[in-house]
C-alpha positions in Angstrom: -6.9 -23.7 5.7 -5.3 -20.4 4.3 -5.0 -19.0 1.3 -1.2 -18.7 0.3 -1.3 -14.9 -0.2 -2.1 -14.5 3.9 1.2 -16.2 4.5 3.1 -13.3 2.8 4.8 -10.9 4.7 4.0 -8.3 2.1 0.3 -8.9 2.2 0.5 -8.8 5.8 2.1 -5.2 6.0 0.0 -4.3 3.3 -3.2 -4.9 5.1 -1.4 -3.2 8.1 -0.5 -0.4 6.0 -4.4 -0.2 5.2 -5.6 0.1 8.6 -3.2 2.8 9.7 -3.9 5.1 6.2 -7.5 4.6 6.9 -7.2 5.9 10.6 -5.1 8.7 9.4 -7.6 9.6 6.7 -10.5 10.2 9.4 -8.5 12.8 10.9 -8.3 14.9 7.9 -10.6 17.9 7.0 -14.3 16.9 6.2 -13.9 18.5 2.8 -10.9 16.1 1.8 -13.6 13.4 2.4 -14.2 12.4 -1.2 -10.3 14.1 -2.4 -7.1 12.8 -0.7 -9.3 11.2 2.7 -10.8 8.6 -0.4 -7.6 8.2 -2.5 -5.2 7.5 0.5 -7.6 4.9 1.3 -8.2 3.3 -2.2 -4.4 3.3 -2.9 -3.9 1.4 0.2 -6.1 -0.7 -0.2 -5.1 -1.9 -3.6 -2.0 -2.7 -2.1 -3.0 -6.1 -0.4 -5.9 -6.6 -3.1 -3.3 -7.0 -5.8 -1.2 -9.0 -4.1 -3.8 -11.9 -3.3 -5.3 -11.1 -6.7 -2.1 -12.3 -8.4 -1.3 -14.9 -6.4 -4.3 -16.8 -7.5 -4.4 -19.4 -10.4 -1.7 -17.1 -12.0 1.6 -17.4 -14.0 4.5 -16.0 -12.8 4.2 -13.3 -15.3 0.5 -12.4 -14.6 2.0 -12.5 -11.0 4.8 -9.9 -11.3 2.3 -7.8 -12.9 -0.2 -7.8 -10.2 3.0 -7.3 -8.0 3.6 -4.1 -10.2 0.0 -2.7 -9.6 0.7 -2.7 -5.9 4.0 -1.3 -6.0 2.6 1.7 -8.1 -0.3 2.0 -5.5 2.4 2.1 -2.7 4.0 5.0 -4.8 0.6 6.9 -4.8 0.2 6.4 -1.1 3.7 7.9 -0.6 2.3 10.9 -2.9 -0.9 10.9 -0.6 1.2 11.4 2.4 3.5 13.9 1.1 0.1 16.0 0.4 -1.3 15.6 3.7 2.4 16.8 5.1 2.4 19.6 2.7 -1.3 20.5 4.2 -0.7 19.9 7.8 -2.9 17.4 8.4 -0.2 14.9 9.9 3.1 15.5 12.1 6.4 15.5 10.8 7.5 12.6 13.0 3.8 10.4 11.5 4.6 11.5 8.1 8.5 10.1 8.7 7.2 6.9 10.4 4.4 6.1 7.6 7.1 7.0 4.6 9.5 4.7 6.5 7.1 2.0 6.5 6.7 2.6 2.9 9.9 3.0 1.7 10.3 -0.7 3.6 7.4 -2.4 1.8 8.5 -1.0 -1.5 11.9 -2.7 -1.3 10.6 -6.0 0.4 7.7 -6.2 -2.7 10.2 -5.2 -5.1 12.6 -7.9 -4.1 9.9 -10.7 -3.4 8.5 -9.9 -7.2 12.2 -10.0 -8.5 12.3 -13.7 -7.3 9.2 -14.7 -9.3 10.3 -16.6 -12.5 7.8 -16.2 -15.4 
């Protein structure tokens, strides 16, 4: 038995991104523990959390709303990555990999959301 959201590629990729950002945030300086590290982890966790929450017992309109929350959380992750890059907490190569992953996930999430009927 599975919950239907577990089969969604956007949920799976959101989960993967959350784990990658959790690992990345652990490399940040200690003084970022309650700032950028925490914000990055909360934002990435919110992506998969909202996808799953919206998929259960929601109307199409409500599901689209929760997917919108996920998309906005992903934009927040991208901003955290830019902050980390500017502060030299991540290499340019890693930044580009994470940025492209986020860009691709965002496009997938928007396309999925656009297919849901109200």
